[in-house]
C-alpha positions, 0 to 999 in steps of 0.5 A, spaced: 335 764 435 328 766 435 330 772 439 334 774 433 329 774 428 325 777 434 329 783 434 329 786 427 324 784 420 328 779 415 328 782 409 329 780 401 329 782 395 323 778 391 326 777 382 326 771 383 323 764 383 326 761 390 328 753 389 326 749 394 332 745 397 332 738 399 336 733 400 335 730 393 338 736 390 345 736 388 350 740 392 353 747 389 359 745 384 364 750 384 368 747 379 361 749 374 358 754 370 356 759 376 351 761 372 345 756 373 345 759 380 339 764 383 343 767 387 346 773 383 341 778 382 337 774 387 336 771 394 332 766 396 325 767 401 325 763 408 323 757 409 324 753 415 324 746 417 318 743 420 319 743 427 314 741 432 317 744 438 315 752 442 321 754 439 321 753 432 313 755 432 316 761 435 320 763 429 316 760 424 310 765 427 315 770 426 317 768 419 309 769 417 310 777 417 317 777 414 316 783 409 321 784 403 323 790 402 322 791 395 314 789 395 314 795 400 318 799 395 312 797 389 306 798 394 309 804 396 311 806 388 304 804 386 300 808 391 305 815 391 301 818 384 295 818 388 297 820 395 303 825 396 304 821 403 307 815 401 312 817 397 319 813 400 322 821 398 321 828 399 322 832 395 329 836 398 330 828 400 330 825 393 335 830 390 339 830 395 340 823 394 341 824 387 346 829 388 351 824 393 350 820 388 352 824 381 358 825 386 361 820 386 360 816 380 363 823 377 368 824 382 370 816 379 370 817 373 375 824 374 380 819 378 380 814 372 383 819 368 387 822 372 391 816 374 392 816 367 395 822 366 400 819 371 396 824 377 396 818 382 400 813 383 400 806 386 393 801 387 387 806 385 379 802 386 373 805 384 366 805 386 362 807 379 355 802 381 355 802 387 353 808 389 346 806 392 349 804 398 355 808 400 348 814 399 343 810 402 346 809 408 351 815 410 345 821 408 342 817 413 347 819 418 350 824 423 357 828 423 357 824 430 355 818 427 362 814 424 363 810 418 368 805 417 370 804 410 375 799 405 381 800 400 374 803 395 373 809 400 373 815 395 366 816 396 364 814 403 369 821 404 364 824 400 358 821 402 360 823 408 362 830 407 368 830 406 370 836 401 371 834 394 377 838 394 380 835 401 379 827 397 382 829 391 388 832 394 389 826 398 389 822 391 394 827 388 399 827 394 398 834 397 398 837 403 391 840 402 389 832 402 385 829 408 391 826 410 395 831 407 398 826 403 400 821 408 395 816 406 392 816 399 386 813 395 385 807 400 387 810 407 382 816 407 381 819 414 378 825 417 377 827 424 372 832 422 367 828 419 368 821 424 370 819 417 375 812 421 379 811 415 379 807 408 384 800 410 388 796 405 387 790 407 381 787 407 377 786 415 382 790 418 376 796 419 371 792 421 375 791 429 376 798 428 369 799 427 368 795 432 371 798 438 368 804 436 361 802 436 364 800 443 366 807 444 359 810 443 356 805 449 361 806 454 360 813 453 352 811 454 352 807 459 358 808 463 360 815 463 353 817 463 353 822 456 348 824 451 351 819 446 346 816 441 352 816 434 352 809 431 357 806 427 357 803 420 362 798 417 362 797 410 366 791 407 365 786 401 364 779 400 371 777 401 372 779 407 366 774 410 370 769 409 375 772 414 376 771 422 375 778 424 368 779 420 367 773 425 370 775 432 367 782 431 360 779 429 361 775 435 363 781 440 358 786 437 351 782 439 355 780 447 356 787 447 350 789 443 354 794 440 351 800 436 354 798 429 351 796 422 356 791 419 354 793 411 357 787 407 357 791 399 358 784 395 360 785 388 360 778 387 367 779 386 373 778 390 379 781 385 378 776 380 374 770 385 367 769 384 364 769 391 360 763 388 367 759 388 369 763 395 365 760 400 360 755 402 354 758 402 353 764 398 347 768 403 353 772 407 347 775 411 344 768 413 351 769 417 348 775 422 342 770 425 348 765 427 350 770 432 344 772 433 344 777 430 338 779 424 341 778 417 338 782 411 339 781 404 337 787 399 337 789 391 345 794 393 343 797 386 336 801 388 338 807 393 330 807 395 330 800 398 338 801 401 335 807 405 329 803 407 333 798 410 338 803 412 332 807 416 331 800 421 338 799 421 340 805 424 335 805 428 335 798 432 342 802 434 341 808 435 335 804 441 342 800 444 338 794 441 344 792 438 347 791 431 345 788 424 348 784 419 345 787 411 348 784 405 347 789 399 348 786 393 351 790 388 355 790 381 363 796 380 362 797 374 370 797 373 375 792 374 377 792 381 383 797 381 385 801 375 391 796 374 385 791 373 383 789 365 378 786 368 378 781 363 375 775 367 368 777 368 362 775 363 361 780 359 354 779 359 353 779 366 357 785 366 351 788 361 346 786 365 347 790 372 350 795 367 342 795 365 340 796 372 344 802 373 342 805 381 343 813 378 339 811 371 334 808 377 334 813 382 333 819 375 326 815 372 323 815 380 324 822 381 321 823 374 316 819 375 312 821 381 313 828 379 319 830 385 323 832 379 324 835 372 329 833 368 331 840 368 332 840 376 337 834 374 340 836 370 342 842 374 345 837 379 349 834 374 352 841 372 354 842 379 357 836 380 361 837 374 363 844 376 365 841 384 369 835 381 373 840 375 375 845 382 377 840 386 382 837 380 384 844 379 386 845 386 389 839 387 394 840 381 396 848 384 396 844 391 403 844 394 408 837 395 408 834 402 416 838 404 420 832 406 420 835 413 412 830 413 416 824 411 416 821 418 411 825 421 406 821 424 411 815 424 414 815 431 412 818 438 418 817 441 422 823 442 429 818 442 427 814 436 429 814 428 424 819 427 425 825 431 432 827 435 434 828 442 433 836 441 425 834 438 428 835 430 426 831 425 432 827 422 429 826 416 431 835 416 438 833 418 442 832 412 447 829 414 441 823 415 439 825 408 446 823 406 446 816 409 452 819 413 449 821 420 449 817 426 442 813 428 
């Protein structure tokens, strides 16, 4: 355990007073109101039990040097006015972060419009409110680094560099989409940008991400290739009670794989409160149980997320193994566009809306003189044009031909999808009439 804490700093936000836990405190009752818990919008400070043996003493000495990321950010912000060298980001970096977050928000808002106009079908899950997590991590990655997403994957694709045209066309089910219209909202994939997919079922992307990280380690240590690529796996709080999560934490720790497990804890798994669904709501604690550093960060602040991401990514590139990062964030819309969002407390939604990550970054850029209103307005106008162009492009793009229906489904040339002559059976008029011999 001590090696896990020594491997990286345990970082936690500070916006609360940590309660003292004891045997006299009543246990959490999931059937009672969750408003009394200090977890929403907060986390606990690290508390270690009194222990005389050497290993516990080492653990406590490490804990004495724990630094909360919010303290680091606050201190740098205080000094930034006097010394530009203490700024968290350069002007170019700040504007890049702002542009990426605005793109994600504007794109998702447009998706809502297009969905209700009947341009998109199926379930569409929007990312509004969580942009700081995607931008904070993905904009630090290189093209050869891999990203594995969930069903809420549009913005991850955009942050990784997939063009807005390709993402919107995929949502429209057109051949110009990043999956030629066969993936749709929940299955974004782009080989060129190493986006290894959105996944419709929770947890199923984590083993894929672990496999990608194993590939990177194998290239480096067995094939002796010059490979320092890393994998970032995004998933939600609802996934963290599933078996794949624990199995992959164990495997990644055992083999010291270059992977960062990023929990986008938006506090709700569809309509189930995170506090009612898990025995310990602090997901980051599950990391040290497997010898992996656990980090809890304010996921509504892109600069805090970015500070944590830097350490975790650098650690993975050095070959020091995985990190589990819990980003406490919030989605501003329902679970999907089919969700009326009637289960969450309006006061809770309003409190998180007041912490809008885009508004917070905009304020920081202006207060530190990294940007002015005109520059930010110019970015917003540019993004509006990109999103409008993506819609026009997708709308005018052709739908896939029927001959594409069974592509990438069957590999056997004598199988159901492809006939012995190598032609797709769906091209046979008799097949479409239901009279062809199968």
